[in-house]
MOPAC internal coordinates of N, CA, C and O (Angstrom, degrees):
PM7 1SCF
backbone

  N    0.0000 0     0.00 0     0.00 0    0    0    0
  C    1.4637 1     0.00 0     0.00 0    1    0    0
  C    1.5067 1   110.65 1     0.00 0    2    1    0
  O    1.2310 1   121.20 1   154.87 1    3    2    1
  N    1.2939 1   115.31 1   -25.13 1    3    2    1
  C    1.4514 1   119.79 1  -177.24 1    5    3    2
  C    1.5559 1   113.42 1   -62.66 1    6    5    3
  O    1.2310 1   120.27 1   156.87 1    7    6    5
  N    1.2755 1   117.09 1   -23.13 1    7    6    5
  C    1.4557 1   120.53 1  -179.45 1    9    7    6
  C    1.4833 1   114.66 1   -83.41 1   10    9    7
  O    1.2310 1   119.46 1   174.27 1   11   10    9
  N    1.3433 1   118.64 1    -5.73 1   11   10    9
  C    1.4352 1   121.36 1   178.27 1   13   11   10
  C    1.5140 1   111.86 1   -87.31 1   14   13   11
  O    1.2310 1   120.77 1   -63.86 1   15   14   13
  N    1.3682 1   116.13 1   116.14 1   15   14   13
  C    1.4562 1   113.99 1  -178.84 1   17   15   14
  C    1.5160 1   111.83 1   -74.42 1   18   17   15
  O    1.2310 1   121.21 1   -42.75 1   19   18   17
  N    1.3045 1   115.29 1   137.25 1   19   18   17
  C    1.4511 1   122.23 1   179.92 1   21   19   18
  C    1.5757 1   107.57 1  -101.25 1   22   21   19
  O    1.2310 1   123.25 1   -59.48 1   23   22   21
  N    1.3557 1   111.38 1   120.52 1   23   22   21
  C    1.4790 1   119.74 1   179.01 1   25   23   22
  C    1.5231 1   109.42 1  -117.23 1   26   25   23
  O    1.2310 1   121.99 1   -46.98 1   27   26   25
  N    1.2869 1   113.80 1   133.02 1   27   26   25
  C    1.5226 1   116.91 1   178.78 1   29   27   26
  C    1.5512 1   104.44 1  -110.19 1   30   29   27
  O    1.2310 1   121.03 1   -47.07 1   31   30   29
  N    1.3178 1   115.64 1   132.93 1   31   30   29
  C    1.4379 1   125.62 1   175.25 1   33   31   30
  C    1.5710 1   104.14 1  -116.10 1   34   33   31
  O    1.2310 1   120.11 1   -65.85 1   35   34   33
  N    1.3134 1   117.39 1   114.15 1   35   34   33
  C    1.4529 1   118.99 1  -174.12 1   37   35   34
  C    1.4925 1   110.53 1  -137.78 1   38   37   35
  O    1.2310 1   121.08 1   -26.88 1   39   38   37
  N    1.3508 1   115.53 1   153.12 1   39   38   37
  C    1.4504 1   123.79 1   171.95 1   41   39   38
  C    1.5167 1   110.08 1   -95.55 1   42   41   39
  O    1.2310 1   120.46 1   168.27 1   43   42   41
  N    1.3416 1   116.73 1   -11.73 1   43   42   41
  C    1.4193 1   121.16 1  -176.51 1   45   43   42
  C    1.5533 1   112.84 1   -78.05 1   46   45   43
  O    1.2310 1   120.71 1   -42.87 1   47   46   45
  N    1.3378 1   116.26 1   137.13 1   47   46   45
  C    1.4075 1   117.99 1   173.37 1   49   47   46
  C    1.5542 1   108.79 1   -76.21 1   50   49   47
  O    1.2310 1   120.51 1   -71.68 1   51   50   49
  N    1.2614 1   116.63 1   108.32 1   51   50   49
  C    1.4563 1   121.88 1  -177.56 1   53   51   50
  C    1.5230 1   113.73 1   -74.36 1   54   53   51
  O    1.2310 1   121.97 1   -49.13 1   55   54   53
  N    1.2850 1   113.83 1   130.87 1   55   54   53
  C    1.4608 1   122.60 1  -179.12 1   57   55   54
  C    1.6063 1   107.49 1   -77.74 1   58   57   55
  O    1.2310 1   120.79 1   -14.19 1   59   58   57
  N    1.2571 1   116.10 1   165.81 1   59   58   57
  C    1.4542 1   121.72 1   178.52 1   61   59   58
  C    1.5513 1   105.57 1   -60.61 1   62   61   59
  O    1.2310 1   119.81 1   138.29 1   63   62   61
  N    1.3274 1   117.96 1   -41.71 1   63   62   61
  C    1.4967 1   119.67 1   174.70 1   65   63   62
  C    1.4560 1   114.60 1   -60.56 1   66   65   63
  O    1.2310 1   119.48 1   138.50 1   67   66   65
  N    1.3726 1   118.60 1   -41.50 1   67   66   65
  C    1.5035 1   118.72 1   176.79 1   69   67   66
  C    1.5138 1   111.03 1   -61.61 1   70   69   67
  O    1.2310 1   118.68 1   136.97 1   71   70   69
  N    1.3313 1   120.12 1   -43.03 1   71   70   69
  C    1.4324 1   123.86 1  -179.54 1   73   71   70
  C    1.4913 1   110.24 1   -66.87 1   74   73   71
  O    1.2310 1   117.91 1   142.57 1   75   74   73
  N    1.2957 1   121.58 1   -37.43 1   75   74   73
  C    1.4276 1   125.77 1   178.11 1   77   75   74
  C    1.5526 1   111.04 1   -62.90 1   78   77   75
  O    1.2310 1   122.08 1   140.70 1   79   78   77
  N    1.3637 1   113.62 1   -39.30 1   79   78   77
  C    1.4634 1   116.46 1   178.71 1   81   79   78
  C    1.5243 1   111.94 1   -69.52 1   82   81   79
  O    1.2310 1   120.70 1   148.02 1   83   82   81
  N    1.3309 1   116.27 1   -31.98 1   83   82   81
  C    1.4494 1   119.77 1  -179.50 1   85   83   82
  C    1.5660 1   112.45 1   -80.77 1   86   85   83
  O    1.2310 1   120.32 1   159.67 1   87   86   85
  N    1.2902 1   116.99 1   -20.33 1   87   86   85
  C    1.4563 1   122.50 1  -173.15 1   89   87   86
  C    1.5788 1   109.65 1   -55.54 1   90   89   87
  O    1.2310 1   122.13 1   -50.82 1   91   90   89
  N    1.3081 1   113.53 1   129.18 1   91   90   89
  C    1.4644 1   117.98 1   179.82 1   93   91   90
  C    1.5063 1   114.01 1    85.22 1   94   93   91
  O    1.2310 1   120.81 1   167.26 1   95   94   93
  N    1.2943 1   116.05 1   -12.74 1   95   94   93
  C    1.4829 1   119.84 1   177.43 1   97   95   94
  C    1.5146 1   117.24 1  -106.03 1   98   97   95
  O    1.2310 1   122.97 1   161.88 1   99   98   97
  N    1.3423 1   111.92 1   -18.12 1   99   98   97
  C    1.5208 1   116.70 1   178.00 1  101   99   98
  C    1.4909 1   108.71 1  -127.55 1  102  101   99
  O    1.2310 1   121.98 1   -28.03 1  103  102  101
  N    1.3405 1   113.81 1   151.97 1  103  102  101
  C    1.4658 1   121.96 1  -179.55 1  105  103  102
  C    1.5541 1   110.43 1   -80.70 1  106  105  103
  O    1.2310 1   121.75 1   139.06 1  107  106  105
  N    1.3479 1   114.26 1   -40.94 1  107  106  105
  C    1.4985 1   118.55 1  -177.50 1  109  107  106
  C    1.4532 1   107.65 1  -157.28 1  110  109  107
  O    1.2310 1   122.15 1   -35.94 1  111  110  109
  N    1.4104 1   113.49 1   144.06 1  111  110  109
  C    1.4351 1   122.81 1   170.00 1  113  111  110
  C    1.5342 1   108.07 1  -112.38 1  114  113  111
  O    1.2310 1   122.16 1   -58.74 1  115  114  113
  N    1.3740 1   113.47 1   121.26 1  115  114  113
  C    1.4532 1   118.52 1  -178.50 1  117  115  114
  C    1.5136 1   110.01 1  -110.99 1  118  117  115
  O    1.2310 1   120.52 1   -43.43 1  119  118  117
  N    1.2847 1   116.60 1   136.57 1  119  118  117
  C    1.4459 1   123.44 1  -178.05 1  121  119  118
  C    1.5596 1   108.93 1   -84.93 1  122  121  119
  O    1.2310 1   120.96 1   -58.61 1  123  122  121
  N    1.2919 1   115.77 1   121.39 1  123  122  121
  C    1.4703 1   120.98 1   179.48 1  125  123  122
  C    1.5449 1   108.53 1   -60.41 1  126  125  123
  O    1.2310 1   121.45 1   -44.38 1  127  126  125
  N    1.3346 1   114.82 1   135.62 1  127  126  125
  C    1.4098 1   118.10 1   179.69 1  129  127  126
  C    1.5532 1   115.27 1    97.65 1  130  129  127
  O    1.2310 1   123.22 1   161.06 1  131  130  129
  N    1.3482 1   111.43 1   -18.94 1  131  130  129
  C    1.4949 1   115.99 1   178.52 1  133  131  130
  C    1.5121 1   113.71 1   -85.97 1  134  133  131
  O    1.2310 1   120.22 1   169.39 1  135  134  133
  N    1.3734 1   117.19 1   -10.61 1  135  134  133
  C    1.4431 1   122.70 1  -177.44 1  137  135  134
  C    1.4954 1   110.41 1  -129.24 1  138  137  135
  O    1.2310 1   121.39 1   -41.59 1  139  138  137
  N    1.3543 1   114.94 1   138.41 1  139  138  137
  C    1.4789 1   115.22 1   166.62 1  141  139  138
  C    1.5020 1   111.81 1   -83.85 1  142  141  139
  O    1.2310 1   119.65 1    -0.95 1  143  142  141
  N    1.2993 1   118.28 1   179.05 1  143  142  141
  C    1.4549 1   119.18 1  -172.13 1  145  143  142
  C    1.5362 1   112.03 1   -57.13 1  146  145  143
  O    1.2310 1   120.98 1   133.74 1  147  146  145
  N    1.3138 1   115.73 1   -46.26 1  147  146  145
  C    1.4990 1   119.09 1  -175.33 1  149  147  146
  C    1.5277 1   110.59 1   -67.57 1  150  149  147
  O    1.2310 1   120.48 1   140.35 1  151  150  149
  N    1.3229 1   116.69 1   -39.65 1  151  150  149
  C    1.4870 1   118.51 1   179.21 1  153  151  150
  C    1.5358 1   110.33 1   -63.55 1  154  153  151
  O    1.2310 1   120.99 1   139.97 1  155  154  153
  N    1.3819 1   115.71 1   -40.03 1  155  154  153
  C    1.4253 1   120.87 1   179.08 1  157  155  154
  C    1.5208 1   112.51 1   -62.31 1  158  157  155
  O    1.2310 1   121.90 1   133.27 1  159  158  157
  N    1.3517 1   113.96 1   -46.73 1  159  158  157
  C    1.4914 1   119.66 1   179.59 1  161  159  158
  C    1.5293 1   110.72 1   -64.98 1  162  161  159
  O    1.2310 1   120.65 1   144.55 1  163  162  161
  N    1.3423 1   116.36 1   -35.45 1  163  162  161
  C    1.4307 1   122.06 1   177.75 1  165  163  162
  C    1.5708 1   111.70 1   -62.06 1  166  165  163
  O    1.2310 1   121.93 1   132.68 1  167  166  165
  N    1.3001 1   113.90 1   -47.32 1  167  166  165
  C    1.5022 1   121.97 1   176.02 1  169  167  166
  C    1.5145 1   110.06 1   -55.51 1  170  169  167
  O    1.2310 1   119.68 1   129.92 1  171  170  169
  N    1.3328 1   118.22 1   -50.08 1  171  170  169
  C    1.4414 1   121.02 1  -176.49 1  173  171  170
  C    1.4924 1   110.72 1   -66.27 1  174  173  171
  O    1.2310 1   119.83 1   139.16 1  175  174  173
  N    1.3366 1   117.94 1   -40.84 1  175  174  173
  C    1.4745 1   123.16 1   177.93 1  177  175  174
  C    1.5063 1   110.15 1   -56.49 1  178  177  175
  O    1.2310 1   120.23 1   133.57 1  179  178  177
  N    1.3150 1   117.17 1   -46.43 1  179  178  177
  C    1.4351 1   122.92 1  -176.76 1  181  179  178
  C    1.5526 1   109.74 1   -64.04 1  182  181  179
  O    1.2310 1   120.76 1   139.52 1  183  182  181
  N    1.3037 1   116.16 1   -40.48 1  183  182  181
  C    1.4855 1   118.80 1  -179.73 1  185  183  182
  C    1.5046 1   111.92 1   -68.01 1  186  185  183
  O    1.2310 1   120.66 1   142.40 1  187  186  185
  N    1.3404 1   116.35 1   -37.60 1  187  186  185
  C    1.4359 1   121.36 1   179.16 1  189  187  186
  C    1.4947 1   110.05 1   -73.31 1  190  189  187
  O    1.2310 1   119.24 1   141.31 1  191  190  189
  N    1.2818 1   119.05 1   -38.69 1  191  190  189
  C    1.4936 1   124.26 1  -177.13 1  193  191  190
  C    1.5631 1   110.28 1   -60.39 1  194  193  191
  O    1.2310 1   120.62 1   141.44 1  195  194  193
  N    1.3173 1   116.42 1   -38.56 1  195  194  193
  C    1.4367 1   119.56 1   178.79 1  197  195  194
  C    1.5094 1   114.02 1   -74.19 1  198  197  195
  O    1.2310 1   119.60 1   164.02 1  199  198  197
  N    1.2852 1   118.36 1   -15.98 1  199  198  197
  C    1.4516 1   124.51 1   178.49 1  201  199  198
  C    1.5224 1   115.01 1   -94.66 1  202  201  199
  O    1.2310 1   120.04 1   159.88 1  203  202  201
  N    1.3213 1   117.53 1   -20.12 1  203  202  201
  C    1.4434 1   122.17 1  -173.89 1  205  203  202
  C    1.5152 1   105.41 1   -94.40 1  206  205  203
  O    1.2310 1   121.61 1   -58.08 1  207  206  205
  N    1.2992 1   114.52 1   121.92 1  207  206  205
  C    1.4294 1   120.12 1   176.80 1  209  207  206
  C    1.5476 1   107.97 1  -106.66 1  210  209  207
  O    1.2310 1   120.59 1   -41.62 1  211  210  209
  N    1.3287 1   116.47 1   138.38 1  211  210  209
  C    1.4367 1   118.07 1  -178.24 1  213  211  210
  C    1.5554 1   110.28 1   -66.45 1  214  213  211
  O    1.2310 1   119.75 1   -42.64 1  215  214  213
  N    1.3402 1   118.08 1   137.36 1  215  214  213
  C    1.4451 1   119.95 1  -179.05 1  217  215  214
  C    1.4971 1   108.73 1   -92.04 1  218  217  215
  O    1.2310 1   121.23 1   -37.44 1  219  218  217
  N    1.3156 1   115.26 1   142.56 1  219  218  217
  C    1.4633 1   121.33 1   177.00 1  221  219  218
  C    1.4928 1   109.52 1   -64.17 1  222  221  219
  O    1.2310 1   119.67 1   -37.28 1  223  222  221
  N    1.3477 1   118.23 1   142.72 1  223  222  221
  C    1.4388 1   119.01 1   179.93 1  225  223  222
  C    1.5822 1   111.00 1   -64.65 1  226  225  223
  O    1.2310 1   122.92 1   -33.39 1  227  226  225
  N    1.2963 1   112.02 1   146.61 1  227  226  225
  C    1.4809 1   118.48 1  -175.41 1  229  227  226
  C    1.5951 1   106.18 1   -70.97 1  230  229  227
  O    1.2310 1   122.90 1   -38.98 1  231  230  229
  N    1.2996 1   112.05 1   141.02 1  231  230  229
  C    1.5221 1   116.67 1   179.89 1  233  231  230
  C    1.4890 1   106.68 1   -81.91 1  234  233  231
  O    1.2310 1   120.79 1   -38.11 1  235  234  233
  N    1.3302 1   116.10 1   141.89 1  235  234  233
  C    1.4972 1   121.74 1   177.45 1  237  235  234
  C    1.4689 1   112.52 1  -112.23 1  238  237  235
  O    1.2310 1   120.10 1   180.00 1  239  238  237

């Protein structure tokens, strides 16, 4: 489960305390309304791309 990036999309204005509690547990906090659909998908794709390692082909 450690390899799954956690992304938060929120409309809430996070306080310093909120961000401190999330630190180390989430990959990215995105503010709702700051991204259109394509930008949001692009951000998520980039986060996932860096976590996915190509697997070696199975030996037969």
